[in-house]
C-alpha positions in Angstrom: 14.5 6.5 -17.9 10.8 6.9 -17.6 8.7 3.8 -17.8 5.4 3.4 -19.7 5.3 -0.4 -19.1 3.0 -2.4 -16.9 3.8 -5.2 -14.6 1.1 -7.9 -14.9 1.0 -9.6 -11.5 -2.2 -7.9 -10.3 -3.2 -9.9 -7.3 -4.7 -8.2 -4.2 -3.8 -9.8 -0.9 -5.2 -9.7 2.6 -2.7 -7.2 4.0 -5.2 -4.4 3.2 -4.4 -4.7 -0.5 -7.3 -2.9 -1.9 -9.1 -3.4 -5.2 -12.2 -2.1 -4.8 -11.9 7.8 -18.1 -12.9 10.1 -19.5 -11.9 12.9 -21.9 -9.3 15.4 -20.8 -10.4 18.9 -20.2 -8.8 21.4 -22.6 -7.9 23.8 -19.8 -5.2 21.5 -18.3 -1.9 23.3 -18.0 0.2 20.3 -19.2 3.5 18.8 -18.3 5.7 21.5 -19.8 3.8 24.6 -18.8 5.2 26.7 -16.0 3.4 28.4 -13.2 4.4 31.8 -11.8 7.6 31.4 -9.9 6.9 32.2 -6.2 3.2 31.9 -6.6 1.3 29.5 -4.2 1.4 25.9 -5.4 -1.9 24.1 -5.8 -2.1 20.5 -4.5 -5.2 18.3 -4.8 -5.7 15.5 -2.4 -8.3 12.7 -3.1 -9.0 10.0 -0.6 -11.9 8.3 1.1 -13.4 10.5 3.8 -16.7 8.5 3.7 -17.6 5.0 2.6 -16.0 1.6 3.3 -12.4 2.9 3.1 -12.9 5.9 5.3 -10.6 4.6 8.1 -7.8 4.1 5.6 -8.4 7.6 4.3 -8.2 9.0 7.8 -4.9 7.3 8.5 -3.5 8.5 5.2 -4.7 12.1 5.8 -3.2 12.2 9.3 0.1 10.8 8.0 0.2 13.4 5.3 -0.3 16.2 7.7 2.5 14.9 9.9 4.7 14.4 6.8 4.1 17.9 5.6 5.1 19.3 9.0 8.2 17.2 8.9 9.2 18.0 5.3 8.7 21.7 5.6 10.2 22.1 9.1 6.8 23.1 10.5 6.3 26.0 8.1 3.9 24.4 5.7 5.7 26.2 2.9 8.4 25.3 0.3 11.2 27.8 0.0 8.7 30.5 1.1 6.0 29.4 -1.2 2.6 28.7 0.2 0.9 25.3 -0.5 -2.8 25.5 -1.4 -3.8 22.0 -0.4 -7.4 21.0 -1.2 -8.9 17.8 0.0 -11.8 15.9 -1.6 -13.7 12.7 -0.9 -13.5 10.0 -3.5 -16.2 8.0 -1.6 -14.4 4.8 -2.6 -16.0 5.3 -6.1 -13.8 5.6 -9.3 -16.5 7.7 -11.1 -16.6 10.2 -8.3 -12.9 10.3 -8.0 -12.4 10.9 -11.8 -15.1 13.6 -11.7 -13.4 15.5 -8.9 -10.0 15.0 -10.5 -11.2 16.6 -13.7 -12.5 19.5 -11.7 -9.2 20.0 -10.0 -7.3 19.8 -13.3 -9.7 22.3 -14.8 -8.8 24.7 -12.0 -5.1 24.4 -12.9 -3.9 21.9 -10.3 -0.8 20.2 -11.6 -0.3 17.9 -8.5 -2.8 15.2 -7.5 -2.3 12.6 -4.8 -4.2 10.0 -2.8 -6.6 7.1 -2.7 -6.5 3.7 -1.0 -8.5 1.9 -3.8 -6.6 0.4 -6.7 -9.5 0.8 -9.1 -9.5 4.5 -8.3 -5.8 4.8 -8.6 -5.7 3.3 -12.0 -8.4 5.6 -13.2 -6.6 8.6 -11.8 -3.3 7.5 -13.4 -5.1 7.6 -16.8 -6.2 11.1 -16.1 -2.7 12.1 -15.1 -1.3 10.8 -18.5 -4.1 12.5 -20.5 -3.6 15.8 -18.8 0.1 15.7 -18.1 -0.1 16.3 -14.4 1.9 14.7 -11.5 -0.1 11.9 -9.7 1.1 10.2 -6.5 -1.2 7.3 -5.6 -1.7 6.4 -1.9 -2.1 3.0 -0.2 -3.6 1.4 -3.4 -1.5 -1.8 -3.8 -2.2 -3.1 -7.3 1.0 -3.8 -9.1 -0.2 -2.3 -12.4 0.1 1.2 -10.9 3.9 0.8 -11.0 5.1 1.7 -14.4 1.6 2.5 -15.8 2.9 5.9 -17.2 5.6 8.5 -16.6 3.2 10.8 -14.7 2.2 8.3 -12.0 4.1 7.5 -8.8 3.1 5.8 -5.6 3.7 6.5 -1.9 3.0 3.1 -0.5 4.0 -0.5 -1.2 2.6 -2.8 -3.8 1.2 -6.3 -3.8 4.4 -7.9 -5.0 6.1 -6.7 -1.9 3.4 -8.1 0.3 3.6 -11.6 -1.3 7.4 -11.6 -1.4 7.4 -10.8 2.3 5.2 -13.8 3.0 7.8 -15.9 1.2 10.5 -14.8 3.5 9.0 -17.0 6.2 10.4 -20.1 4.3 13.6 -18.6 3.1 14.3 -19.4 -0.6 10.9 -20.4 -2.0 12.5 -22.6 -4.7 11.5 -26.2 -4.2 9.0 -25.3 -1.4 5.3 -26.0 -1.4 2.9 -23.1 -0.6 -0.9 -23.6 -0.2 -3.1 -20.5 -0.4 -6.2 -20.9 1.8 -8.8 -18.5 0.7 -12.5 -18.0 -0.1 -13.6 -19.0 -3.6 -14.3 -15.4 -4.6 -12.6 -12.9 -6.9 -10.6 -11.8 -3.8 -9.4 -15.3 -3.0 -8.7 -16.2 -6.6 -6.7 -13.0 -7.0 -4.6 -13.9 -4.0 -4.0 -17.4 -5.4 -3.0 -15.9 -8.7 -0.7 -13.4 -7.0 1.1 -16.0 -4.9 1.5 -18.2 -8.0 3.0 -15.3 -9.9 5.4 -14.1 -7.2 6.4 -17.2 -5.2 5.7 -19.6 -8.0 7.9 -17.4 -10.2 10.7 -18.0 -7.6 10.4 -21.7 -7.9 7.7 -22.7 -5.3 4.9 -25.1 -6.1 1.7 -23.2 -5.3 -1.7 -24.8 -4.7 -5.0 -23.4 -3.6 -7.6 -24.6 -1.1 -10.6 -22.4 -2.0 -13.7 -22.4 0.3 -17.2 -21.4 -0.6 -17.9 -17.9 0.7 -21.0 -19.2 2.7 -19.2 -22.1 4.4 -19.5 -22.3 8.1 -17.7 -25.5 8.9 -13.9 -25.4 8.4 -12.6 -28.6 10.0 -12.5 -30.5 6.7 -10.5 -27.7 5.1 -8.1 -27.6 8.0 -7.5 -31.3 7.5 -7.1 -30.8 3.8 -4.3 -28.3 4.6 -2.6 -30.8 6.8 -2.9 -33.5 4.2 -1.2 -31.3 1.6 2.0 -31.2 3.8 3.0 -27.6 2.7 6.0 -25.6 3.8 3.8 -22.5 4.1 0.1 -21.8 4.3 -0.9 -18.3 3.1 -4.3 -17.2 4.3 -6.4 -14.6 2.6 -9.7 -14.2 4.3 -12.4 -11.5 4.8 -15.8 -11.3 6.4 -17.7 -12.6 9.4 -16.5 -16.2 9.1 -12.9 -15.2 9.9 -13.1 -16.1 13.6 -14.5 -19.6 13.0 -11.9 -20.2 10.3 -9.0 -19.3 12.6 -10.5 -21.4 15.4 -10.7 -24.5 13.2 -7.1 -24.1 12.1 -6.0 -23.9 15.7 -8.2 -26.9 16.8 -6.9 -29.1 14.1 -3.3 -28.4 14.8 -2.4 -26.6 11.6 -0.3 -24.0 13.4 1.7 -26.8 15.0 2.5 -28.4 11.7 3.3 -25.5 9.4 3.9 -21.7 9.4 0.6 -19.9 8.7 1.0 -16.5 7.2 -1.4 -13.6 6.6 -1.3 -9.9 6.3 -1.4 -7.7 9.5 -3.9 -5.0 8.7 -4.8 -1.8 10.6 -5.1 -1.3 14.3 -8.8 -2.1 14.3 -8.1 -5.7 13.2 -5.5 -6.6 15.9 -8.2 -8.3 18.1 -9.8 -10.3 15.3 -7.9 -13.5 15.5 -9.1 -15.0 18.8 -7.2 -17.9 20.2 -5.0 -18.0 17.0 -3.6 -14.5 17.6 -0.2 -15.6 18.9 0.1 -18.5 16.5 -0.1 -16.6 13.2 2.9 -15.2 11.4 2.2 -11.8 9.9 3.7 -10.0 6.9 3.4 -6.3 7.4 3.7 -3.0 5.6 3.8 -1.0 8.8 2.6 -0.8 12.4 3.4 1.9 14.9 6.9 1.4 16.4 8.0 -1.0 13.7 11.0 1.0 12.3 12.4 3.1 15.2 13.5 5.8 12.8 13.7 9.5 13.5 11.0 10.2 10.9 8.8 7.7 12.6 9.3 9.3 16.0 8.4 12.7 14.5 5.3 11.2 12.8 4.1 9.5 16.0 4.6 12.7 18.0 2.6 14.7 15.5 -0.2 12.1 15.3 -0.5 11.8 19.1 -0.7 15.6 19.4 -3.6 15.5 17.0 -5.4 12.7 18.9 -4.5 10.0 16.4 -2.2 7.0 16.4 0.2 5.4 14.0 -1.5 2.9 11.7 -1.0 0.8 8.6 -1.3 3.6 6.1 0.2 6.5 8.1 3.5 6.2 6.3 1.8 6.4 2.9 0.5 9.9 3.7 3.8 10.9 5.3 5.8 9.8 2.2 3.3 11.5 -0.1 4.0 14.8 1.6 7.7 14.3 1.4 7.5 13.5 -2.3 5.3 16.6 -3.0 7.6 18.9 -1.1 10.7 17.5 -2.9 9.0 17.7 -6.3 8.2 21.4 -5.8 11.5 22.3 -4.2 13.7 20.5 -6.8 11.5 20.3 -9.8 10.9 23.9 -10.7 7.4 24.9 -11.9 6.8 22.3 -14.5 5.5 18.8 -14.2 8.4 17.5 -16.3 10.8 19.0 -13.8 8.9 17.5 -10.9 9.0 14.0 -12.5 12.8 14.4 -13.0 13.2 15.4 -9.4 11.4 12.3 -8.1 12.9 9.7 -10.4 15.7 7.9 -8.7 15.3 9.9 -5.4 16.5 8.2 -2.3 15.3 9.6 1.1 14.8 8.8 4.7 11.2 8.3 5.9 9.1 6.5 8.5 10.2 3.0 7.4 13.8 4.0 6.8 15.5 4.5 3.4 13.2 4.5 0.4 14.1 4.8 -3.2 11.8 5.9 -6.1 13.1 3.5 -8.8 13.7 5.6 -11.9 12.8 3.0 -14.4 9.2 2.4 -13.3 8.6 4.5 -10.1 8.4 1.4 -7.8 8.9 2.3 -4.2 11.8 0.3 -3.0 11.3 0.0 0.8 11.7 -2.4 3.7 8.9 -4.6 4.9 8.2 -6.4 8.2 7.6 -9.8 9.8 5.4 -9.4 12.9 3.6 -11.3 15.5 0.8 -10.4 18.0 1.4 -10.4 21.7 -0.8 -9.6 24.6 -0.6 -6.3 26.4 -3.0 -6.3 29.2 -6.3 -7.3 27.6 -5.3 -6.2 24.1 -3.3 -7.8 21.3 -0.5 -5.6 19.9 2.1 -6.2 17.2 5.7 -6.9 17.9 8.5 -6.8 15.3 10.0 -10.2 14.4 12.3 -9.1 11.6 12.8 -6.2 9.2 13.0 -7.4 5.6 15.6 -5.6 3.5 14.1 -3.5 0.7 16.0 -5.2 -2.1 14.9 -8.7 -0.9 11.3 -7.9 -1.7 11.8 -5.4 -4.6 9.6 -6.2 -7.5 11.1 -6.8 -10.9 11.2 -3.7 -13.2 7.7 -3.3 -14.7 7.5 -4.9 -18.1 10.8 -6.8 -18.0 
């Protein structure tokens, strides 16, 4: 069954959960129209090549290229058919992305994938529904993308899975107390709302300690956390004050009193936690070496040969390539056929077994608990536990 419902928990969390319309062209081919059998298949890829999310776009792109090589056995073709893959820069801007998507659609592209920004993904999902094309969003984490319409899929995890993974550090959240420590901004308030929706919905008592964005002294807030006697502290923080904040928590003994959880981001952030690095518990979507699967080994080999390394959003690109190849191979030459091919599909990928849930297109996948350890002069992630996919699976959108 295809879902057209929306799941309403829309929080964006620190694990690189990114939240940063127009009229449909009359030239779109539409969901039921067929292309010439055997003709090259046009695939449009939109991601940030410039702007604040460029690093995420680069990881996604490299992962896609590795995934395409893996899914096509190195041929770059699907059953002998060439893939005409065209990349474009969304610049982290929804208006730019929509404009470029319309241009692709006007040229007859029926497959569109990409973007790390949730605001862009929701705008592209609207274009997909208006024009009846297949859209596979990238690392964008907003829950509302799941189940938004029958034409939209995702290749990464969603916010619910991040927050649910945080909850695994205390086992059954029912009856437990969770304090969200964040800045008093839309970002921080969104995190608080998300934890309330997910862990609060599982029976936890959720409170927030929200700090002014321009604060520079964090000792009183660390003491406030201790005074609350929580079972878990969930930290969502961004910006230049991060180092001072983590130092204050360490100095006041917060780590000795209660598990402190935050999201492990991309490789560039591993050294950002200072003296608190080995004291923080990390929820994680992916880091290089986390899964140990054959697909991961193939991806890492491909990335290293290209001078890149496995990073947070590498699997999102890899999975997108697998989904596109499968949709073309099994779906025939119509968008409706491609949708049918993807709905309910279970396959092996970088993180292990992944299922595209038929009801709402959620990506049911394992998540990770991690910690940072020293390797020479660097901090690197180490796996603590793999969290089973069903343990952190979101409820079906709209139910």
